[in-house]
N, C-alpha and C positions, 0 to 999 in steps of 0.2 A: 106328660113326661117330666120327670124330675130334673131340676136345674143342675147343670154341671159347669165346669170351666168353659166348655164350648158354647154355652148359652148365648153370650153376647155376640159371638161370631155367627151362630145359627140365626139370630134375629137380624143381623146385618145382611146375611145371604138371602133370608126369606123376603126382606124388603126389596131385593132385586127381582127374585122370582122363586117360586117354590122348587123349581127344578135345580136351582143353584145349590140346594142342600146336598145334591149328589156329589159335590166337590169334597165333602167330608167322607172319610173312610167308614167301612162297616165296623161293627163291634169287634173288639179284640177277643181272641180266644183265651180260654183259661190256661191252655198249654203255653202260649207265648208269654202270658203274664207270669206264670210259674217259672219259666226259663229265665226271664229277666230278674226276678226276685232271687233265683239261685245264683246268678252272676253277681248280684249285689252283696251276697252273703248276709252279714248281720245288719246291714243298713235297710231301713224301711222306707218305701215310697210314701209320700203324703197321701192320705185317703182321697182328697179332692182330685189328685192326679190319677189315681187308680180308677175312680169313678168316671172320670172324663174319658180315659182310654177304653173303658168297658163300653162306653157309648159310641166312640169313634176312634178307631185305631189309626190315629194321625189323619192325614188327608188322603183322598183317593189318588192313587198313582196312575201313571200312564196318560196324564192329560197334558195339553200343550202349555198350560200356565199353572203356576202354583197359586195357592190362596192369596198369598201376599208376596209381591215381587221380591226376589232375593232370599226368600225363606221357604223351607220345606218342613212341615210338621211330620216327624218320622213315625212309622209304625213300630210296634214293640220289637219285632225281629231286627229291624235296622238299628234301633236304639241299642239292643244288646250287642250287635256286631260292632257298632262304632265305639261303644263303651269299652269292649275288650280290646279293640285296636288302639284306642287312646291309652289304655292302661299299659299295653305292651310297648308302645312308642315312648311313653314317659319313663319307662325303666332304663332307657339309654340316653335320656335327656338330662341336661344340667345347665347351670347358669342362673343368673339373677333374674327375678321376675318382680314387676311392680304390680300392685293391686289396690283397688279402691278399699275404703274403710269397710270392715266387716267381711272381706273376702280374703282367703288365704293367699299369701304371696308365694306361690309354689307353681312348678310346671304342671303338676297334676295331683289330685287327691281322689281316692276312690269314692268320695262323697259327691262327685260331680257327674250327673247323669245327663248325657246329651239327648235332647228331645226335639231340637230344631236345627236343621242344617242350614248354614248361611252361604249363599252364593255358589253352592256346588263345590266349595273348597273344604279344607280340613278345619273349618271354624264352626263353632256351635254356640247355641244358647243352651245352658244346662240348668237343671234344678239342683240347687246346692243343698246337700244334706249334711255338710260338714263345714259350716261357716266359721270365720274367725271371730274374735271378740268384737262385739258391736253389730254383728250380723245376726240373721235369724234363719233357722232351717226352713227350706222351701223357697228362699229367695232365688231369683233368676240372675245368672251371671253369663258373661260372654267369655269364651275360651278360644283363643286364636292360636293356631299352630305356629304361625310365623311371627306374630307380635308378642313381645314379652310383657304383656299387660293383661290383667284379669279385671274386667269391668263389672260393676253392679248395673244390671239392666232394669230390674224391677224388684221392689221389696217383697213381693209374694206372687204366686201364680195367678191369683184372681186379677191383680193389677195388670200383669203381663197380658193376659188374654183380653182384658177390656181394652187395653191400648192397641192390641192387634186388630180387634174389631173396629176401632175408630180408624185405624190406618186402612183397613179394607174398604170402609165406607168412603174415605177420601179417594182411594184408588178408583172405586166405582164411579164416584162423582166426576173425576177427571176424565174417565172414559166416556161418560155421557156428554161431556161438554166439547168433545172433539168435533170439528166440523164434519158434516155429512159428505162423504167422498163423491156422492152423485151430484153435488152442487159445485164441485171444483171444476176449473177450466181444464182443457186438454193438456196444457203445459204443466199445470199442477199435478194432474194424474200421472204424467210421465215422470215427474220428479218423485212422486210417491213410489212408483214402480221401481225406479232406480234405487231409492232408499231401501226398499224391501229386498232388493237383490244383494245388498251389502251383508256379509256374514255377521251374525250376532256377536256382541261383545263376548270375550273369552269367558268372563264370569257367568254370563247367562248361558253360554253353551255348556260350560262345565256343570251348571245346575241342571240343565236339560238332560245331560248324560247321566247324572246321578239319579234323577227321577226315573229315567228309563231303565237304568240298571236295577234299582230296587224293585220296580214293578215287574220286570222280567224275571228276576230271581225268585220273588215270592210266588209268581205264577208257576215257575219251574218246580218249586218245592211242592206246591199244592197239587199240581197235575202230574208230578213225576215225569216231566218232559225233558228228555235229553236235548232236544232241539232248542227249547227255551233256555236250558242250562248253558248250552254253547253260546247262544245269543247274549246271555248275561255276561259270560266271560269276555266276549268281544267288546261289549259296552264298557266293562270294567277296564280292559286294556286301553281303550280309547280315552277313558277318563284319566288314567294314570299318565299316558303320554301327553295329554293336554296340560295336566297340572305340572309336569316336568318342563314343558315348553314355557308355561306361564312363569315359573320360578326362575328359569334360565334367563328369560327376557327381563324379569325384574332385577336380577343381579347385574345384567349387562347394562340396564338403564341407570 
């Protein structure tokens, strides 16, 4: 199989187990790719990006955990939806924005294509097709809805995916070094059960809702299921309410 941007991540997952590769999505459809290109208009996606998503349409949805904690690699349909939502939201936004060198100091430009959702919030890692002076097309930047700063994350997509693979390997190593629960005392087991009963952090919960929403929505479209469509609506409503509560709490704090 030809190498793509996903190759470092595939190698890392394969080192864990061959079945771990199932955490990556299936190949993207020509229709979804054409729809995203239509939304981008005259802008062109980098060929390595297109080749990568032809191999894996983001990561597999509907799982308990994402590939990398706090990040979700989006399928093309979700990319298009988030891209259009960000463009619409930016039309009513104003104010000063700070940016790293090579990144445009603006609320939004149509050259920013979100491909990774961060923490289940309205924050993204985007491939930058419209860099400022000193930047290069295809660099990866962070766009936060709440923070007025646009950060350079990686100089190119290959570097970004390689760093993600390294972070996944570190994450797997940390999981393997956790003590075996079978060797813990009864008191320790009780403490673990108590900790597991505590609701997850709001950021992790919102990410879980986002993953569940997109997985259910894509299933509803694929199977023309009204039941799945209604379930996706309920998940979206829960996500919106949770985000509203998070922002209200942040303002109050």
